[in-house]
C-alpha positions, 0 to 999 in steps of 0.5 A: 893701040887700044884700049885692053891693051893700054890697060895692060901695058899699064897693070905690067907698069904698076906690077913692075914698081908696085914696091915703088912710089908710082902715080896714077899720072906716071901711069897715064903718060907712061901709056900715052895718054891725059891723066883724066882721060886714062882714069876712065878708059882703067875704071871703065876696063878694070872696074877699079881705079888705079889708085884702088888697084895700087892698094889691092883693090880696097 
């Protein structure tokens, strides 16, 4: 799986669980990366952190 596919899968996971409490660690685990590495991947692709994405881009 390439980085874009991983981020797309993570966003789908986030969108499906927006009303639930979800952590960045859970999302990273879902797509198969360490939290540290996936944070860097997500931010590189989306230009926002996972937390910013969850909050709506603040």
